[in-house]
PAFI-364830 format. One record per residue (C-alpha): residue number from 1; residue in three letters; x negated, y negated, z. Coordinates in Angstrom, 3 decimals, padded with zeros to 6 digits, always signed. Last residue first. Layout:
BEGIN
+------+------+----------+----------+----------+
| zafi | lovo |     east |    north |       up |
+------+------+----------+----------+----------+
|  NUM |  ALA |        X |        Y |        Z |
...
+------+------+----------+----------+----------+
# end
This chain:
BEGIN
+------+------+----------+----------+----------+
| zafi | lovo |     east |    north |       up |
+------+------+----------+----------+----------+
|  306 |  LEU | -046.955 | +028.292 | +051.811 |
|  305 |  LEU | -043.458 | +027.680 | +050.445 |
|  304 |  SER | -044.617 | +024.766 | +048.312 |
|  303 |  GLU | -042.193 | +022.451 | +046.603 |
|  302 |  LEU | -043.342 | +021.007 | +043.297 |
|  301 |  ASN | -042.348 | +017.407 | +042.697 |
|  300 |  ARG | -045.439 | +016.081 | +040.974 |
|  299 |  GLN | -046.223 | +019.220 | +038.991 |
|  298 |  ARG | -044.117 | +018.412 | +035.936 |
|  297 |  ALA | -045.815 | +015.018 | +035.627 |
|  296 |  ASP | -049.103 | +016.692 | +034.691 |
|  295 |  PRO | -051.728 | +014.065 | +035.462 |
|  294 |  GLY | -052.922 | +011.680 | +032.759 |
|  293 |  ASP | -053.697 | +011.586 | +029.060 |
|  292 |  MET | -052.087 | +010.609 | +025.763 |
|  291 |  LYS | -053.825 | +010.419 | +022.401 |
|  290 |  GLY | -052.053 | +008.958 | +019.382 |
|  289 |  LEU | -053.245 | +009.539 | +015.853 |
|  288 |  LYS | -051.451 | +008.133 | +012.801 |
|  287 |  SER | -050.327 | +010.827 | +010.446 |
|  286 |  MET | -050.512 | +011.720 | +006.744 |
|  285 |  GLN | -054.297 | +011.763 | +006.386 |
|  284 |  MET | -055.061 | +013.684 | +009.587 |
|  283 |  ILE | -052.305 | +016.197 | +008.846 |
|  282 |  ARG | -053.557 | +016.709 | +005.309 |
|  281 |  SER | -057.120 | +017.439 | +006.409 |
|  280 |  ARG | -055.985 | +019.834 | +009.147 |
|  279 |  LEU | -053.942 | +021.857 | +006.649 |
|  278 |  PRO | -056.846 | +021.895 | +004.177 |
|  277 |  ALA | -059.146 | +023.238 | +006.947 |
|  276 |  VAL | -056.615 | +025.706 | +008.405 |
|  275 |  THR | -055.732 | +027.491 | +005.152 |
|  274 |  ASP | -058.913 | +029.595 | +005.260 |
|  273 |  LEU | -057.803 | +031.240 | +008.501 |
|  272 |  LEU | -058.630 | +031.250 | +012.232 |
|  271 |  ASP | -061.031 | +028.337 | +011.912 |
|  270 |  GLY | -064.301 | +028.775 | +013.790 |
|  269 |  GLY | -065.839 | +027.871 | +017.146 |
|  268 |  ASN | -064.678 | +030.931 | +019.052 |
|  267 |  LYS | -061.109 | +030.311 | +017.977 |
|  266 |  ARG | -059.625 | +027.488 | +015.943 |
|  265 |  TYR | -056.032 | +026.880 | +014.912 |
|  264 |  ILE | -056.120 | +023.179 | +015.794 |
|  263 |  ASP | -059.363 | +021.817 | +017.247 |
|  262 |  PRO | -060.208 | +019.025 | +014.795 |
|  261 |  PRO | -056.629 | +017.682 | +015.159 |
|  260 |  ALA | -056.864 | +017.253 | +018.963 |
|  259 |  TYR | -055.092 | +020.084 | +020.742 |
|  258 |  ASN | -052.327 | +020.056 | +023.355 |
|  257 |  SER | -049.972 | +019.224 | +020.532 |
|  256 |  THR | -047.153 | +016.928 | +019.502 |
|  255 |  PHE | -046.493 | +016.341 | +015.834 |
|  254 |  TRP | -044.492 | +013.821 | +013.847 |
|  253 |  THR | -043.954 | +014.099 | +010.096 |
|  252 |  PRO | -043.079 | +011.232 | +007.761 |
|  251 |  LEU | -042.294 | +012.219 | +004.158 |
|  250 |  LYS | -044.943 | +010.981 | +001.737 |
|  249 |  ALA | -043.824 | +013.504 | -000.924 |
|  248 |  HIS | -047.425 | +014.747 | -001.274 |
|  247 |  PHE | -047.896 | +015.210 | +002.484 |
|  246 |  ARG | -044.374 | +016.570 | +002.989 |
|  245 |  HIS | -044.966 | +019.258 | +000.384 |
|  244 |  ASN | -048.341 | +020.155 | +001.890 |
|  243 |  VAL | -046.911 | +020.308 | +005.411 |
|  242 |  ILE | -044.155 | +022.737 | +004.468 |
|  241 |  ARG | -046.348 | +024.901 | +002.227 |
|  240 |  PHE | -049.101 | +024.939 | +004.864 |
|  239 |  LEU | -046.622 | +026.209 | +007.431 |
|  238 |  LYS | -045.601 | +029.018 | +005.070 |
|  237 |  GLU | -049.230 | +030.062 | +004.561 |
|  236 |  MET | -049.797 | +029.884 | +008.305 |
|  235 |  THR | -046.850 | +032.187 | +008.894 |
|  234 |  PHE | -048.227 | +034.849 | +006.548 |
|  233 |  GLU | -051.866 | +034.649 | +007.659 |
|  232 |  ASN | -050.999 | +034.879 | +011.334 |
|  231 |  ALA | -049.966 | +032.485 | +014.059 |
|  230 |  ARG | -049.017 | +032.873 | +017.709 |
|  229 |  GLU | -047.853 | +029.428 | +018.778 |
|  228 |  GLN | -049.818 | +026.546 | +020.300 |
|  227 |  ALA | -050.775 | +024.895 | +017.005 |
|  226 |  PHE | -047.956 | +022.324 | +017.342 |
|  225 |  GLU | -046.123 | +022.119 | +020.645 |
|  224 |  ASP | -043.342 | +020.020 | +019.057 |
|  223 |  ILE | -042.846 | +019.513 | +015.331 |
|  222 |  LEU | -040.866 | +016.400 | +014.310 |
|  221 |  LEU | -039.606 | +016.233 | +010.720 |
|  220 |  VAL | -038.154 | +013.071 | +009.170 |
|  219 |  PRO | -036.482 | +012.803 | +005.760 |
|  218 |  ALA | -035.993 | +016.597 | +005.775 |
|  217 |  THR | -037.638 | +018.005 | +002.618 |
|  216 |  ALA | -040.204 | +020.588 | +003.733 |
|  215 |  PHE | -038.282 | +021.640 | +006.831 |
|  214 |  ILE | -035.088 | +022.047 | +004.808 |
|  213 |  ASP | -036.878 | +023.887 | +002.010 |
|  212 |  LEU | -038.564 | +026.447 | +004.269 |
|  211 |  TYR | -035.190 | +027.683 | +005.527 |
|  210 |  PRO | -033.657 | +027.676 | +002.059 |
|  209 |  GLU | -036.683 | +029.663 | +000.779 |
|  208 |  LEU | -036.708 | +032.417 | +003.396 |
|  207 |  ASP | -034.171 | +034.614 | +001.612 |
|  206 |  ARG | -032.554 | +037.009 | +004.041 |
|  205 |  GLY | -033.564 | +040.623 | +004.708 |
|  204 |  GLU | -032.733 | +040.427 | +008.411 |
|  203 |  ALA | -036.382 | +041.064 | +009.327 |
|  202 |  ILE | -037.411 | +038.280 | +006.940 |
|  201 |  GLU | -035.058 | +035.765 | +008.525 |
|  200 |  HIS | -036.170 | +036.833 | +011.998 |
|  199 |  ARG | -039.865 | +036.434 | +011.202 |
|  198 |  MET | -039.279 | +032.926 | +009.854 |
|  197 |  ARG | -037.126 | +032.130 | +012.864 |
|  196 |  ASP | -039.921 | +033.120 | +015.218 |
|  195 |  PHE | -042.331 | +030.865 | +013.323 |
|  194 |  LEU | -040.215 | +027.729 | +013.633 |
|  193 |  SER | -039.140 | +028.635 | +017.167 |
|  192 |  ASP | -042.806 | +028.805 | +018.246 |
|  191 |  SER | -043.428 | +025.359 | +016.774 |
|  190 |  ARG | -040.549 | +023.667 | +018.522 |
|  189 |  VAL | -038.375 | +021.908 | +015.990 |
|  188 |  PHE | -036.875 | +018.423 | +015.672 |
|  187 |  LEU | -035.117 | +017.579 | +012.414 |
|  186 |  SER | -034.124 | +014.180 | +011.121 |
|  185 |  PRO | -031.326 | +012.859 | +008.932 |
|  184 |  VAL | -030.966 | +009.148 | +009.809 |
|  183 |  GLY | -027.468 | +008.531 | +011.195 |
|  182 |  ARG | -028.526 | +005.747 | +013.563 |
|  181 |  GLU | -027.837 | +007.920 | +016.606 |
|  180 |  GLN | -029.870 | +010.631 | +014.870 |
|  179 |  LEU | -032.849 | +008.324 | +014.551 |
|  178 |  ARG | -032.540 | +007.326 | +018.220 |
|  177 |  ASN | -032.520 | +010.944 | +019.378 |
|  176 |  VAL | -035.415 | +011.786 | +017.054 |
|  175 |  VAL | -037.654 | +009.032 | +018.434 |
|  174 |  ALA | -036.800 | +009.667 | +022.093 |
|  173 |  LEU | -037.500 | +013.346 | +021.451 |
|  172 |  VAL | -040.896 | +012.339 | +020.083 |
|  171 |  LEU | -041.754 | +010.411 | +023.255 |
|  170 |  HIS | -040.426 | +012.978 | +025.717 |
|  169 |  THR | -042.441 | +015.690 | +023.952 |
|  168 |  LYS | -045.677 | +013.766 | +024.467 |
|  167 |  GLY | -044.886 | +012.664 | +028.024 |
|  166 |  VAL | -048.067 | +013.557 | +029.953 |
|  165 |  GLY | -046.963 | +017.011 | +031.137 |
|  164 |  PRO | -049.405 | +019.176 | +029.212 |
|  163 |  PRO | -052.774 | +017.807 | +028.057 |
|  162 |  GLY | -053.158 | +015.488 | +025.064 |
|  161 |  PHE | -052.068 | +015.066 | +021.485 |
|  160 |  VAL | -049.646 | +012.892 | +019.529 |
|  159 |  TYR | -049.912 | +013.228 | +015.741 |
|  158 |  VAL | -047.800 | +010.334 | +014.463 |
|  157 |  GLY | -045.551 | +009.901 | +011.429 |
|  156 |  GLN | -046.336 | +007.426 | +008.718 |
|  155 |  MET | -043.772 | +005.076 | +007.215 |
|  154 |  VAL | -042.884 | +004.975 | +003.522 |
|  153 |  THR | -039.260 | +004.103 | +002.856 |
|  152 |  GLY | -037.019 | +006.562 | +001.027 |
|  151 |  PRO | -035.011 | +007.541 | +004.071 |
|  150 |  GLN | -034.797 | +004.549 | +006.440 |
|  149 |  PHE | -037.069 | +003.903 | +009.411 |
|  148 |  HIS | -036.158 | +000.819 | +011.457 |
|  147 |  GLU | -035.236 | +001.708 | +015.030 |
|  146 |  ALA | -037.012 | +005.034 | +015.479 |
|  145 |  PHE | -040.124 | +003.768 | +013.687 |
|  144 |  ASP | -040.244 | +000.566 | +015.753 |
|  143 |  GLU | -039.781 | +002.489 | +018.987 |
|  142 |  ALA | -042.523 | +004.973 | +018.084 |
|  141 |  TYR | -044.851 | +002.159 | +017.021 |
|  140 |  HIS | -044.217 | +000.310 | +020.289 |
|  139 |  VAL | -044.851 | +003.476 | +022.315 |
|  138 |  LEU | -048.189 | +004.095 | +020.612 |
|  137 |  LYS | -049.302 | +000.476 | +020.854 |
|  136 |  PRO | -048.261 | +000.192 | +024.534 |
|  135 |  TYR | -050.154 | +003.303 | +025.711 |
|  134 |  LYS | -050.949 | +002.730 | +029.400 |
|  133 |  ARG | -047.946 | +000.518 | +030.096 |
|  132 |  LYS | -045.519 | +002.966 | +028.516 |
|  131 |  GLN | -047.313 | +005.828 | +030.222 |
|  130 |  GLU | -046.866 | +004.188 | +033.645 |
|  129 |  VAL | -043.228 | +003.417 | +032.904 |
|  128 |  PRO | -042.366 | +007.034 | +032.132 |
|  127 |  PHE | -039.811 | +007.111 | +029.260 |
|  126 |  ASN | -036.337 | +006.599 | +030.720 |
|  125 |  GLU | -035.195 | +003.825 | +028.361 |
|  124 |  PHE | -037.102 | +005.310 | +025.432 |
|  123 |  ARG | -034.834 | +008.299 | +025.686 |
|  122 |  PHE | -034.988 | +011.975 | +026.631 |
|  121 |  SER | -031.492 | +013.032 | +027.695 |
|  120 |  GLU | -030.637 | +014.592 | +024.317 |
|  119 |  ASP | -033.286 | +017.283 | +024.846 |
|  118 |  GLU | -031.227 | +018.594 | +027.780 |
|  117 |  ARG | -029.081 | +020.699 | +025.440 |
|  116 |  LEU | -032.131 | +022.430 | +024.027 |
|  115 |  ALA | -033.561 | +022.402 | +020.498 |
|  114 |  GLY | -035.219 | +025.658 | +019.399 |
|  113 |  SER | -035.025 | +024.665 | +015.750 |
|  112 |  PHE | -032.696 | +027.334 | +014.404 |
|  111 |  ALA | -029.493 | +025.549 | +015.372 |
|  110 |  ALA | -030.804 | +022.442 | +013.616 |
|  109 |  PHE | -030.561 | +024.349 | +010.347 |
|  108 |  ARG | -026.890 | +023.650 | +009.739 |
|  107 |  ARG | -027.176 | +020.089 | +011.031 |
|  106 |  VAL | -029.993 | +019.353 | +008.577 |
|  105 |  LYS | -027.953 | +020.743 | +005.685 |
|  104 |  GLN | -024.927 | +018.645 | +006.593 |
|  103 |  GLN | -027.050 | +015.527 | +006.926 |
|  102 |  LEU | -028.613 | +016.261 | +003.549 |
|  101 |  GLN | -025.222 | +016.585 | +001.926 |
|  100 |  ALA | -024.074 | +013.332 | +003.520 |
|   99 |  ASP | -027.227 | +011.535 | +002.354 |
|   98 |  LYS | -026.743 | +012.870 | -001.179 |
|   97 |  PHE | -023.160 | +011.605 | -001.181 |
|   96 |  PRO | -024.238 | +008.210 | +000.175 |
|   95 |  ILE | -026.947 | +008.044 | -002.557 |
|   94 |  CYS | -024.498 | +008.497 | -005.426 |
|   93 |  ARG | -024.331 | +011.495 | -007.734 |
|   92 |  LYS | -024.511 | +010.546 | -011.378 |
|   91 |  VAL | -022.229 | +009.161 | -014.103 |
|   90 |  VAL | -023.473 | +007.379 | -017.189 |
|   89 |  THR | -021.188 | +004.868 | -018.851 |
|   88 |  THR | -021.073 | +004.059 | -022.547 |
|   87 |  LEU | -021.452 | +001.133 | -024.894 |
|   86 |  GLN | -021.865 | +001.613 | -028.635 |
|   85 |  THR | -024.369 | +000.152 | -031.065 |
|   84 |  GLY | -026.782 | +003.012 | -030.538 |
|   83 |  TYR | -025.795 | +004.557 | -027.222 |
|   82 |  ARG | -026.014 | +001.857 | -024.602 |
|   81 |  ASP | -025.709 | +002.195 | -020.837 |
|   80 |  LEU | -023.566 | +001.084 | -017.910 |
|   79 |  SER | -024.032 | +002.882 | -014.602 |
|   78 |  GLN | -021.378 | +004.831 | -012.765 |
|   77 |  VAL | -021.599 | +006.256 | -009.234 |
|   76 |  PHE | -020.373 | +009.643 | -008.045 |
|   75 |  GLY | -019.478 | +010.957 | -004.594 |
|   74 |  GLN | -015.752 | +010.834 | -005.235 |
|   73 |  MET | -015.131 | +010.650 | -008.989 |
|   72 |  ASP | -013.580 | +014.131 | -009.063 |
|   71 |  GLY | -010.457 | +012.980 | -007.272 |
|   70 |  GLU | -010.174 | +009.320 | -006.382 |
|   69 |  LYS | -012.711 | +006.790 | -005.229 |
|   68 |  GLY | -012.589 | +004.956 | -001.906 |
|   67 |  CYS | -015.276 | +007.094 | -000.269 |
|   66 |  SER | -014.725 | +007.221 | +003.506 |
|   65 |  THR | -016.768 | +010.379 | +004.141 |
|   64 |  PHE | -019.267 | +009.217 | +001.515 |
|   63 |  GLY | -020.357 | +006.140 | +003.450 |
|   62 |  ARG | -019.070 | +002.624 | +004.009 |
|   61 |  CYS | -018.789 | +001.722 | +000.316 |
|   60 |  ALA | -017.348 | -001.705 | -000.519 |
|   59 |  LYS | -019.831 | -002.212 | -003.353 |
|   58 |  CYS | -018.973 | +001.267 | -004.645 |
|   57 |  ILE | -015.291 | +000.333 | -005.064 |
|   56 |  ASP | -016.341 | -002.824 | -006.882 |
|   55 |  ARG | -018.483 | -000.819 | -009.292 |
|   54 |  GLN | -015.647 | +001.600 | -010.060 |
|   53 |  ARG | -013.355 | -001.261 | -011.003 |
|   52 |  LEU | -016.094 | -002.935 | -013.043 |
|   51 |  TYR | -016.762 | +000.294 | -014.993 |
|   50 |  GLU | -013.023 | +000.755 | -015.535 |
|   49 |  LEU | -012.795 | -002.743 | -016.968 |
|   48 |  LEU | -015.817 | -002.127 | -019.171 |
|   47 |  LEU | -014.414 | +001.119 | -020.589 |
|   46 |  ALA | -011.029 | -000.472 | -021.346 |
|   45 |  GLN | -012.729 | -003.475 | -022.963 |
|   44 |  HIS | -014.975 | -001.434 | -025.244 |
|   43 |  SER | -013.795 | -002.698 | -028.658 |
|   42 |  ALA | -013.805 | -006.293 | -027.453 |
|   41 |  ILE | -017.325 | -005.962 | -026.071 |
|   40 |  THR | -018.562 | -004.605 | -029.390 |
|   39 |  ALA | -016.894 | -007.471 | -031.270 |
|   38 |  ASP | -018.365 | -010.027 | -028.859 |
|   37 |  SER | -021.835 | -008.725 | -029.686 |
|   36 |  VAL | -024.177 | -007.022 | -027.220 |
|   35 |  GLY | -027.580 | -008.721 | -027.075 |
|   34 |  TRP | -028.932 | -006.224 | -024.507 |
|   33 |  GLU | -029.723 | -008.922 | -021.967 |
|   32 |  ASP | -026.403 | -010.600 | -022.703 |
|   31 |  LEU | -024.409 | -007.434 | -021.986 |
|   30 |  GLN | -026.758 | -006.557 | -019.138 |
|   29 |  PRO | -025.512 | -009.592 | -017.183 |
|   28 |  ILE | -022.164 | -007.852 | -016.443 |
|   27 |  GLN | -019.712 | -010.103 | -014.577 |
|   26 |  SER | -020.034 | -013.345 | -016.536 |
|   25 |  ARG | -020.464 | -011.382 | -019.776 |
|   24 |  PHE | -017.178 | -009.582 | -019.123 |
|   23 |  ASP | -015.146 | -012.776 | -018.876 |
|   22 |  ALA | -017.017 | -014.242 | -021.877 |
|   21 |  PRO | -015.819 | -011.295 | -024.001 |
|   20 |  LYS | -012.198 | -012.375 | -023.376 |
|   19 |  TYR | -009.622 | -010.578 | -021.266 |
|   18 |  GLU | -005.858 | -010.361 | -021.983 |
|   17 |  LEU | -006.535 | -007.634 | -024.539 |
|   16 |  PRO | -007.163 | -005.135 | -021.736 |
|   15 |  HIS | -003.450 | -005.034 | -020.753 |
|   14 |  ILE | -002.825 | -005.853 | -017.119 |
|   13 |  GLN | -001.265 | -003.058 | -015.006 |
|   12 |  TRP | -004.212 | -001.749 | -013.001 |
|   11 |  SER | -002.283 | -001.225 | -009.716 |
|   10 |  SER | -005.152 | -002.839 | -007.816 |
|    9 |  PRO | -004.699 | -005.980 | -009.882 |
|    8 |  ILE | -007.622 | -007.191 | -011.993 |
|    7 |  VAL | -007.669 | -010.988 | -011.668 |
|    6 |  GLU | -010.103 | -011.454 | -008.809 |
|    5 |  ARG | -012.541 | -008.707 | -009.903 |
|    4 |  ILE | -012.623 | -010.384 | -013.336 |
|    3 |  HIS | -013.878 | -013.622 | -011.843 |
|    2 |  GLN | -011.541 | -016.553 | -012.423 |
|    1 |  MET | -012.524 | -019.222 | -014.921 |
+------+------+----------+----------+----------+
# end
């Protein structure tokens, strides 16, 4: 017996009565699992044929931008369901559509992140050899994450700390550049830009929620120069909201900082605000730790006029 997908012409000209219940059972295992009778199948042939047609289009999907469906069905996927003794289809937004929407939202907010044109030049291929040899586990994890992470999978981010000029920012930029090459929605932001944009949005009278939402929900967030910005009670509360959401949603977050986690947002031996302790606790639970050390590479080629 031919499979239904092999005998349904693309022009959809064959009358439904030419198919038998056994044809549908061979293509839709749920019909047997649910104990659907031949009579019910016969009375729902048009619905089942359309369900199979839509399913085959989805199986050939190469992303929402090339969706093979027509009109209002673009970006939707059907699932077969029962309603009493009747069969029905349930329609919902497909994952490729949601991914495309998220990509669009990430791109819109990337302009606020403080990213620079030269950031794209930081790659694993040109990561300092001496640091690669010195920290093989850290670099290997970063490469593995950049190459294999997919939205919806659980992989921890990394809190990379150490003095200036040791390659921390280079490493996380290499991660985000590779993720973006693979089409994984990811957002890189410099900490001072994050807070400056918050203040700007408020000064302009705009709603801050969409801005906070993208940082809280991006599949991967990478925060550079963490805990080095000027913070106050308002901005720290917003930062806690972002980190807390990502912590509970198990969304990977990468940090670079000059400070070890126990030292973030501290002054004169004490935390700057009450939110610091729970923020620190979440960061240490949601991230692997990676310490980098060495001389400041930015000072190696300084020219002296003395």
